[in-house]
C-alpha positions as CSV (number, residue, x, y, z in Angstrom):
1,M,0.0,0.0,0.0
2,K,3.0,2.3,0.5
3,T,3.8,1.9,-3.1
4,I,0.3,2.9,-4.1
5,L,0.5,5.9,-1.8
6,Y,3.7,7.1,-3.5
7,T,2.2,6.5,-6.9
8,L,-1.0,8.5,-6.1
9,A,1.0,11.4,-4.8
10,M,3.5,11.5,-7.7
11,L,0.7,11.4,-10.2
12,L,-0.5,14.7,-9.0
13,I,2.9,16.4,-8.6
14,A,4.6,15.1,-11.6
15,G,4.8,17.5,-14.5
16,Y,3.8,14.8,-17.0
17,G,0.9,13.2,-15.0
18,Y,-1.8,11.8,-17.3
19,T,-4.7,11.7,-15.0
20,Q,-7.8,13.9,-14.8
21,Q,-6.9,16.2,-12.0
22,N,-10.2,17.7,-10.7
23,A,-11.9,16.3,-7.7
24,Q,-14.7,13.8,-8.5
25,Y,-18.1,13.9,-6.8
26,N,-21.2,11.7,-7.1
27,H,-23.8,14.2,-5.9
28,Y,-23.2,16.7,-8.7
29,I,-26.5,15.4,-10.0
30,F,-28.3,17.5,-7.4
31,N,-25.9,20.5,-7.3
32,Q,-24.1,21.1,-10.6
33,L,-22.4,24.3,-9.4
34,V,-19.4,22.0,-8.6
35,L,-19.2,21.5,-12.4
36,N,-20.8,24.5,-14.1
37,P,-20.9,28.1,-13.0
38,A,-24.0,28.7,-15.2
39,Y,-26.0,26.6,-12.8
40,A,-26.0,29.5,-10.2
41,G,-29.5,30.8,-9.6
42,T,-31.3,28.4,-11.9
43,K,-33.4,26.9,-9.1
44,G,-34.8,30.3,-8.1
45,V,-34.0,29.8,-4.4
46,V,-30.8,30.1,-2.3
47,N,-29.3,26.6,-2.2
48,V,-26.6,25.6,0.3
49,N,-24.9,22.3,-0.3
50,G,-22.1,20.4,1.5
51,I,-20.3,17.2,0.4
52,Y,-17.8,14.9,2.1
53,S,-16.3,12.3,-0.1
54,S,-13.8,9.5,0.8
55,Q,-12.5,7.6,-2.2
56,W,-11.0,4.1,-1.7
57,S,-11.6,4.1,2.0
58,G,-9.0,2.1,3.9
59,L,-6.2,2.8,1.4
60,D,-3.4,4.9,2.9
61,G,-3.2,8.3,1.2
62,A,-6.5,7.9,-0.7
63,P,-8.3,11.0,-1.8
64,I,-10.6,12.9,0.6
65,N,-12.7,15.7,-0.8
66,Q,-14.8,18.3,1.0
67,S,-17.0,20.9,-0.7
68,I,-19.4,23.5,0.4
69,S,-21.3,25.8,-2.0
70,I,-24.0,28.4,-1.9
71,E,-25.9,29.7,-5.0
72,G,-29.1,31.5,-5.7
73,P,-30.8,34.2,-7.8
74,L,-29.5,37.8,-7.7
75,F,-32.3,39.2,-9.9
76,S,-34.8,37.5,-12.0
77,N,-32.2,37.0,-14.8
78,M,-29.0,36.7,-12.8
79,G,-27.5,34.2,-10.3
80,I,-24.4,34.2,-8.1
81,G,-22.6,31.4,-6.2
82,L,-19.6,30.6,-4.1
83,H,-17.8,27.2,-4.1
84,I,-15.2,26.2,-1.5
85,T,-13.2,23.0,-1.7
86,N,-10.7,21.1,0.4
87,D,-9.0,18.1,-1.2
88,Q,-6.4,15.8,0.3
89,L,-4.4,13.2,-1.5
90,G,-1.6,11.6,0.6
91,A,1.0,14.3,1.2
92,Q,-0.7,16.9,-1.1
93,S,-3.6,19.1,-0.2
94,Q,-5.5,21.7,-2.3
95,K,-7.9,24.3,-1.0
96,G,-9.9,26.4,-3.5
97,V,-12.4,29.3,-3.5
98,F,-14.4,30.2,-6.6
99,A,-17.1,32.9,-7.0
100,S,-19.6,32.4,-9.9
101,Y,-21.9,34.7,-11.8
102,A,-24.6,33.6,-14.3
103,Y,-26.9,35.5,-16.7
104,K,-30.1,33.8,-17.8
105,L,-32.0,34.3,-21.0
106,R,-35.6,33.4,-21.6
107,L,-35.6,31.6,-25.0
108,S,-39.4,30.6,-24.9
109,Q,-42.2,29.8,-22.5
110,I,-40.4,26.6,-21.7
111,F,-36.6,27.0,-22.3
112,R,-34.1,29.1,-20.3
113,L,-30.4,29.4,-21.2
114,S,-27.9,30.5,-18.6
115,F,-24.3,31.6,-19.2
116,G,-21.9,31.5,-16.3
117,I,-18.3,32.4,-15.4
118,S,-16.4,31.6,-12.2
119,M,-13.1,33.0,-10.9
120,G,-11.0,32.1,-8.0
121,A,-7.8,30.6,-6.6
122,S,-6.4,27.3,-5.4
123,Y,-3.8,26.9,-2.6
124,F,-1.6,23.9,-2.9
125,T,0.5,22.3,-0.1
126,L,2.9,19.4,-0.3
127,N,4.3,17.8,2.8
128,G,7.6,16.3,1.5
129,G,8.3,14.9,4.9
130,M,5.5,12.3,4.5
131,L,7.2,11.0,1.3
132,N,10.8,11.2,2.4
133,E,10.0,8.7,5.2
134,Q,10.0,6.0,2.6
135,Y,11.9,7.6,-0.3
136,Q,14.9,9.5,1.1
137,N,17.3,11.5,-1.0
138,D,14.9,11.6,-3.9
139,P,15.6,15.0,-5.6
140,A,12.0,15.2,-6.9
141,I,10.6,15.3,-3.3
142,P,11.0,18.5,-1.2
143,A,12.6,18.1,2.2
144,G,9.8,20.0,4.0
145,T,6.4,21.6,3.3
146,V,6.1,23.8,0.3
147,T,3.1,25.8,-0.9
148,T,2.0,27.7,-4.0
149,T,-1.2,29.5,-5.2
150,R,-2.8,29.3,-8.6
151,F,-5.5,31.6,-10.0
152,D,-8.0,30.3,-12.5
153,S,-11.4,30.6,-14.0
154,K,-14.3,28.5,-15.4
155,F,-17.0,29.0,-18.0
156,G,-20.3,27.2,-18.7
157,V,-23.7,27.3,-20.4
158,F,-26.8,25.6,-19.0
159,L,-30.0,25.0,-20.9
160,Y,-33.0,23.9,-18.9
161,T,-36.8,23.5,-18.6
162,K,-38.8,22.2,-15.7
163,K,-37.9,18.6,-16.5
164,F,-34.9,18.8,-18.9
165,Y,-31.3,20.1,-18.5
166,S,-28.1,20.1,-20.5
167,G,-24.9,21.8,-19.6
168,L,-21.4,22.3,-21.1
169,S,-18.6,23.8,-19.0
170,I,-14.8,24.2,-19.1
171,S,-12.6,24.5,-16.1
172,D,-8.9,25.5,-15.8
173,L,-9.3,28.1,-18.5
174,T,-5.8,29.6,-17.9
175,A,-4.1,26.2,-17.9
176,D,-2.2,27.0,-21.1
177,V,-1.2,30.5,-20.1
178,K,1.3,29.7,-17.4
179,K,3.0,26.3,-17.3
180,S,4.0,24.9,-13.9
181,A,7.8,25.1,-13.4
182,E,7.8,23.1,-10.2
183,L,6.9,19.6,-9.2
184,L,4.4,20.7,-6.5
185,V,1.6,21.5,-9.0
186,A,1.1,19.3,-11.9
187,G,0.8,21.0,-15.3
188,Q,-2.9,21.8,-15.3
189,V,-5.0,21.1,-18.4
190,K,-8.5,22.3,-19.4
191,H,-11.3,20.0,-18.3
192,Y,-14.5,19.8,-20.3
193,Y,-17.9,18.6,-18.9
194,L,-21.0,17.7,-20.9
195,T,-24.1,16.6,-19.2
196,A,-27.8,16.2,-19.8
197,G,-30.8,14.6,-18.1
198,Y,-34.6,14.4,-18.2
199,V,-37.4,13.7,-15.7
200,F,-40.1,11.3,-16.8
201,D,-43.5,10.9,-15.0
202,L,-44.3,7.3,-14.3
203,G,-47.5,7.8,-12.4
204,K,-48.8,9.9,-9.6
205,D,-46.1,9.2,-7.1
206,F,-43.1,8.0,-9.3
207,K,-40.6,9.9,-11.5
208,Y,-37.6,8.5,-13.4
209,K,-34.5,10.6,-14.2
210,P,-31.8,9.3,-16.5
211,S,-28.7,11.4,-17.1
212,F,-25.2,11.3,-18.3
213,L,-21.9,13.1,-17.7
214,I,-18.9,13.1,-20.0
215,K,-15.6,14.4,-18.5
216,E,-12.7,15.0,-20.9
217,D,-9.2,16.5,-20.7
218,F,-7.7,15.0,-23.8
219,K,-4.9,13.5,-21.7
220,A,-6.5,10.7,-19.8
221,P,-9.3,8.3,-20.9
222,T,-12.7,10.0,-21.3
223,N,-14.7,9.5,-18.1
224,I,-18.4,8.7,-18.6
225,D,-21.2,8.5,-16.0
226,L,-24.5,6.9,-16.9
227,T,-27.0,7.4,-14.1
228,S,-30.6,6.4,-13.4
229,F,-32.7,7.7,-10.6
230,F,-36.2,7.1,-9.3
231,L,-38.2,9.5,-7.2
232,F,-41.0,8.4,-5.0
233,K,-43.6,10.9,-3.7
234,N,-41.2,13.8,-4.4
235,S,-39.3,12.8,-1.3
236,Y,-37.2,9.7,-1.8
237,W,-34.5,9.4,-4.5
238,L,-32.9,6.0,-5.2
239,G,-30.5,5.3,-8.1
240,A,-27.2,4.2,-9.4
241,T,-24.3,5.4,-11.6
242,F,-22.1,3.3,-13.9
243,R,-18.8,5.0,-14.3
244,T,-16.3,4.0,-17.0
245,G,-13.4,5.2,-19.0
246,A,-13.5,5.3,-22.8
247,D,-10.4,5.5,-24.9
248,I,-12.1,7.8,-27.4
249,F,-9.1,9.9,-28.4
250,N,-6.7,6.9,-28.3
251,N,-4.0,8.5,-26.1
252,K,-1.2,6.0,-26.8
253,S,1.2,7.6,-24.2
254,L,-1.1,6.5,-21.3
255,D,-0.2,3.3,-19.5
256,K,-2.8,0.6,-20.2
257,S,-3.4,-0.1,-16.5
258,L,-4.9,3.4,-16.3
259,R,-7.4,3.0,-19.1
260,T,-10.1,1.2,-17.2
261,R,-11.9,3.2,-14.5
262,D,-15.1,1.2,-14.1
263,A,-17.1,1.6,-11.0
264,I,-20.7,1.3,-9.8
265,V,-22.2,4.0,-7.5
266,L,-25.3,3.4,-5.4
267,M,-27.0,6.6,-4.3
268,T,-29.9,7.8,-2.3
269,E,-31.2,11.2,-1.3
270,V,-34.1,12.0,1.1
271,N,-36.0,15.2,1.2
272,I,-36.4,15.3,5.0
273,T,-38.6,18.5,4.6
274,N,-39.2,20.9,1.7
275,K,-36.0,22.7,2.7
276,F,-33.6,20.1,4.1
277,R,-32.2,17.0,2.3
278,I,-29.5,14.4,2.9
279,G,-27.8,12.0,0.5
280,Y,-25.4,9.1,0.6
281,A,-23.4,7.3,-2.1
282,Y,-21.5,4.1,-2.0
283,T,-18.9,3.3,-4.7
284,F,-17.9,-0.2,-5.8
285,S,-14.7,-0.1,-7.8
286,L,-14.4,-2.7,-10.5
287,T,-10.6,-2.2,-10.8
288,A,-7.6,-3.4,-8.8
289,L,-8.9,-1.1,-6.0
290,K,-12.1,-3.2,-5.6
291,D,-11.3,-3.9,-1.9
292,F,-11.5,-0.2,-1.1
293,P,-15.0,1.2,-1.4
294,G,-15.9,4.9,-1.6
295,H,-18.3,6.8,0.6
296,E,-19.9,10.2,0.1
297,V,-22.3,12.2,2.3
298,M,-24.3,15.2,1.1
299,L,-26.3,17.8,3.1
300,G,-28.4,20.5,1.5
301,Y,-30.7,23.2,2.5
302,Y,-33.0,25.6,0.6
303,F,-33.7,29.2,1.7
304,P,-36.9,30.2,-0.1
305,Q,-37.2,33.8,-1.2
306,K,-39.6,36.1,0.7
307,P,-42.1,36.7,-0.6
308,Q,-41.9,33.2,-2.0
309,S,-41.8,33.2,-5.8
310,R,-42.5,30.3,-8.1
311,M,-39.3,28.4,-8.8
312,L,-38.1,28.4,-12.4
313,T,-37.2,24.7,-12.1
314,P,-38.4,22.1,-9.7
315,R,-35.8,20.5,-7.4
316,F,-35.3,17.6,-9.7
317,F,-31.8,18.7,-10.6
C-alpha cells in the first residue's frame, strides 16, 4: 500500500501526469455548481450544499474531498454562487475558493439558457516529509512543506426547462497561459464537462430521471457517468451510476493499466422537509482497487425567497 501511496502522490505532482486532476463527486447530480458556474440561480432559491467524499476508504493516502457551496438568484435574470473546496491526497492538499456569476436568457415559455463564469484561486501544499520517510534523498521530493497559489477561472452554459437540462462547461481556462515550473503543482489542463438529463413521469407518485456526464481533458481516458434515478412521492430518490473510462481519443502515451476506471455507485437522497435534504453514495470499484469502497455524504438546505416566488425549475436537478 505504501507503493500505491507514493504513486498516487506523484501522479498529482509530476509534471507529466496523465490523470484527470479535478476532484470527483457523485452528488453533482443535485448540485451542478461544482461542475458548471452557469448553474448558479437556476433553481430560483438560495441553495446551500455540503459534500464529504472519501474515495477508496482504507487505502493509505487515498483522496478525501470536501466541498461547500451556496448559490441563488440575484435578480430574475441573474445568479451568483460561491464554491469552497478542500482536497487531500496523501502528502498533497489543495484548497480552493471560486465565485460564480450567471446571466439567464428566456428563450421561450419553456426553455431558459444560462451563461456563467467563475473566478477564484487554489492553494496547494505538499508535505515532503511524508514522502521522504520512505523515499529518502529523492531530488523530486522537497525536504519540508512547500506551498503555492494558482488563480484560475471556469465558463459554462446551462439549458433547462422544468424537466430537462443540458450543460457544457470548461474549467482551468488559464491552464495554457502559465506552465508549472515546479513539481508541486502538476501542469494543469483544461477539463470539459458535458451533461444532460430528463425527468419522466411514471405515475402519480413516481418519476424517473436518467442522465449522463462526460468528462474530458484529452490526456486521460474519457470519463463517462451513466445514471438512473427514481423519485417516490417527491421525497425519496434512489439510483445508481455506472462510471467507466472510454479510450475515445486513443492516447497512446497512457499506460494501459490506467485506461479502465469502471465503478458502480449506489446513491440515495431523502428530502427530510421541503427545505432540508440528505444524501449518501457508496462506490464499488471494478478495478484493482475493488477492496477499497468509496463513501460520500451530502447535506443540503434551501432558503426560499420572501415573498416566495415560483421556482423556475423544480428541485429535480
